[in-house]
C-alpha positions as CSV (number, residue, x, y, z in Angstrom):
1,M,79.8,83.2,24.7
2,K,78.1,84.7,21.9
3,I,76.5,82.3,19.4
4,K,77.5,83.2,15.9
5,G,75.2,82.9,12.8
6,I,71.8,83.3,14.5
7,K,69.2,85.6,12.7
8,H,65.9,84.2,14.1
9,V,65.1,83.8,17.8
10,F,62.1,81.6,18.2
11,F,60.3,82.0,21.7
12,D,58.1,79.7,23.8
13,L,55.2,82.0,25.3
14,D,53.6,80.5,28.5
15,H,56.2,79.7,31.2
16,T,58.9,81.4,29.0
17,L,57.9,85.0,28.7
18,W,54.5,85.1,30.0
19,D,54.2,84.2,33.4
20,F,51.6,81.6,33.5
21,D,51.6,80.3,37.0
22,K,51.1,83.7,38.5
23,N,48.5,84.7,36.1
24,S,46.8,81.4,36.2
25,A,46.7,81.7,40.1
26,L,45.2,85.1,39.9
27,T,42.6,83.9,37.4
28,F,41.5,81.0,39.7
29,E,41.2,83.5,42.7
30,K,38.9,85.5,40.4
31,I,36.7,83.1,39.2
32,F,36.2,81.2,42.5
33,D,35.4,84.5,43.8
34,V,32.8,85.2,40.9
35,H,31.3,81.8,41.6
36,T,31.2,82.1,45.5
37,L,32.8,78.6,45.8
38,G,34.6,79.3,49.0
39,I,37.6,77.1,47.8
40,N,41.1,77.5,49.2
41,T,43.0,78.7,46.0
42,R,46.6,77.6,47.1
43,E,45.3,74.1,48.1
44,F,43.6,73.9,44.8
45,L,46.7,75.0,43.0
46,D,48.8,72.5,44.8
47,A,46.6,69.6,43.3
48,Y,45.8,71.5,39.9
49,E,49.4,71.9,38.7
50,P,50.6,68.5,38.4
51,I,47.4,67.5,37.0
52,N,47.3,70.4,34.5
53,L,50.7,69.2,33.4
54,N,49.6,65.7,33.0
55,Y,46.9,66.8,30.8
56,W,48.7,69.2,28.6
57,K,51.4,66.1,28.0
58,L,48.1,64.2,26.8
59,Y,47.1,67.0,24.7
60,R,50.5,67.6,23.1
61,E,50.5,63.6,22.2
62,E,47.1,63.9,20.6
63,K,45.5,61.9,23.3
64,I,42.8,64.3,24.1
65,D,41.2,67.3,22.8
66,K,41.0,70.8,23.8
67,E,37.5,70.5,25.4
68,S,38.6,67.3,27.5
69,L,41.7,69.2,28.5
70,R,39.8,72.0,29.8
71,Y,37.0,70.0,31.6
72,K,39.0,67.1,33.2
73,R,41.8,69.2,34.6
74,L,39.2,70.8,36.7
75,K,37.4,67.8,37.4
76,D,40.0,65.8,38.5
77,T,41.4,68.6,40.7
78,F,38.1,69.3,42.4
79,D,38.0,65.5,43.2
80,A,41.4,65.5,44.5
81,V,40.7,68.3,47.0
82,G,37.4,66.9,48.0
83,S,35.2,69.6,46.6
84,Q,31.7,68.5,45.2
85,V,31.2,71.0,42.1
86,S,28.6,70.1,39.5
87,D,29.6,69.6,35.8
88,E,27.6,72.6,35.0
89,V,29.8,74.8,37.1
90,I,32.9,73.0,36.1
91,N,32.1,73.8,32.2
92,Q,31.3,77.3,33.1
93,L,34.6,77.8,35.2
94,S,36.4,76.5,32.1
95,E,35.1,79.0,30.1
96,D,35.5,81.8,32.6
97,Y,38.9,80.6,33.1
98,I,39.9,81.4,29.3
99,T,38.0,84.6,29.7
100,Y,39.7,86.1,32.7
101,L,43.2,84.5,32.2
102,T,44.1,87.3,29.6
103,T,43.1,90.1,32.0
104,F,46.2,89.2,34.1
105,N,49.4,89.9,32.2
106,H,52.4,89.3,34.5
107,L,55.6,88.7,32.6
108,F,58.7,87.3,33.6
109,E,61.2,89.6,35.2
110,G,63.5,91.0,32.4
111,T,61.0,90.1,29.5
112,I,60.6,93.7,28.0
113,E,64.4,94.6,28.7
114,L,65.3,91.3,26.8
115,L,63.1,91.8,23.9
116,D,64.3,95.5,23.5
117,Y,67.8,94.1,23.4
118,L,67.2,91.3,20.9
119,Q,65.0,93.3,18.4
120,A,67.8,95.5,17.5
121,D,69.7,92.3,15.8
122,Y,67.3,89.5,15.5
123,E,63.9,88.7,14.1
124,L,62.1,87.4,16.9
125,H,59.1,84.8,16.7
126,I,56.9,82.8,19.0
127,I,55.9,79.2,18.8
128,T,53.2,78.1,21.3
129,N,51.1,75.0,22.0
130,G,48.5,77.5,23.6
131,F,44.9,78.2,22.4
132,E,45.0,80.5,19.4
133,E,42.1,82.7,21.0
134,A,43.9,83.1,24.2
135,Q,47.6,83.6,22.8
136,Q,47.1,86.6,20.9
137,R,45.3,88.4,23.6
138,K,48.0,87.4,26.1
139,M,50.4,89.0,23.7
140,D,48.4,92.2,23.2
141,N,47.4,92.9,26.7
142,S,50.8,92.4,27.8
143,N,52.2,94.7,25.2
144,I,54.8,92.2,23.7
145,S,53.1,91.4,20.3
146,K,55.1,94.4,18.7
147,Y,58.5,92.6,19.1
148,F,57.4,89.4,17.1
149,E,57.4,89.2,13.3
150,T,55.5,85.7,13.2
151,I,53.3,83.8,15.9
152,T,52.9,80.1,15.3
153,N,50.3,78.2,17.2
154,S,49.6,74.7,17.6
155,E,45.9,75.2,16.3
156,S,47.3,76.8,13.1
157,A,49.9,74.2,12.6
158,G,47.5,71.4,13.1
159,V,50.1,69.8,15.6
160,K,51.7,70.5,18.7
161,K,55.3,70.7,20.0
162,P,57.5,68.7,19.9
163,N,55.9,67.4,16.5
164,P,58.6,68.7,14.0
165,I,55.6,69.7,11.5
166,I,55.1,72.6,13.9
167,F,58.7,73.8,14.0
168,N,59.0,73.5,10.2
169,H,55.7,75.4,9.8
170,A,57.3,78.2,11.8
171,L,60.4,78.1,10.0
172,Q,58.6,78.4,6.7
173,T,56.4,81.1,7.9
174,S,59.1,83.2,8.8
175,K,61.5,82.3,6.1
176,A,64.1,81.3,8.5
177,K,66.7,78.6,7.9
178,P,67.3,76.1,10.9
179,E,70.9,76.8,11.1
180,E,70.3,80.6,11.4
181,S,67.6,80.0,14.1
182,I,67.5,79.3,17.9
183,M,64.9,78.2,20.1
184,I,64.1,79.3,23.8
185,G,61.9,77.6,26.1
186,D,61.1,76.1,29.3
187,N,59.7,72.8,28.4
188,Y,62.5,70.3,27.8
189,E,60.5,67.9,26.0
190,A,58.1,70.2,23.7
191,D,60.5,73.0,23.2
192,I,64.2,71.7,23.4
193,L,64.0,68.2,22.1
194,G,61.4,69.3,19.5
195,A,63.6,72.0,18.3
196,I,67.0,70.0,18.3
197,D,64.9,67.4,16.0
198,V,64.9,69.9,13.2
199,G,68.2,71.3,13.6
200,L,67.7,74.4,15.5
201,D,70.2,75.6,18.2
202,V,68.2,75.7,21.9
203,I,68.4,77.4,25.1
204,L,66.5,76.2,28.0
205,F,64.9,78.7,30.0
206,N,65.4,76.7,33.3
207,Y,63.4,78.4,36.1
208,H,62.1,75.0,37.0
209,N,65.6,73.9,38.0
210,Y,65.3,70.8,35.9
211,N,68.2,68.4,35.7
212,A,68.8,68.9,32.0
213,E,71.6,67.3,30.1
214,P,74.9,69.2,30.5
215,H,75.5,70.0,26.9
216,I,72.2,72.0,26.7
217,K,72.8,75.7,26.9
218,Q,70.5,77.1,29.7
219,V,69.7,80.2,31.9
220,N,67.7,80.7,35.1
221,Q,66.7,84.5,34.6
222,L,66.1,85.9,31.0
223,V,68.3,88.7,30.9
224,D,71.1,85.8,31.3
225,L,70.2,85.2,27.7
226,K,72.4,88.3,26.5
227,K,75.7,86.2,27.2
228,Y,74.4,84.0,24.3
229,L,72.9,86.5,22.0
């Protein structure tokens, strides 16, 4: 059923439009090859993904800074897979990861079709916890920047989702009212609960197959958003 009264659609970027997992895996393959580390990428990623999610949670909660996130997620993963890698190499890998990540620009299936469809009737915006220098490159290189009126990131807002300040900052920047706005994202805590807290409607992009609350609108594929918007 179509949602009435919506004028502004806010999207998360990573894991919602931009296929972070796929692009990240390709990036690790690249930097391991550049540094001739001889590490099994699949084994590394199986360990890395939950470690990375945990460090991002700590980062959202202001318990670690950006530099600690970038170093510790790699250090802990190498330790978990039993690879001895020096701090010097880890720090270089951390920098190279950010450099190469935005050279891979796979979007989720249906992203362009959906944005073309929505752009005719709504103002579109991004709210992201990602690092400012990387997020703009991701959008530019994947040719989706043109769809969005505003881009709010956690570094410019000074806080991270689900903090209400970042959502209010995005609303103010876009001149949008909460009752005329909807947030679409994959992270239940950061995107969905954070947006609800400031009065936005929400749709969970549930490709992770979370057991979300039954009253939360959700889709498993982006094109299914057309039934709501």
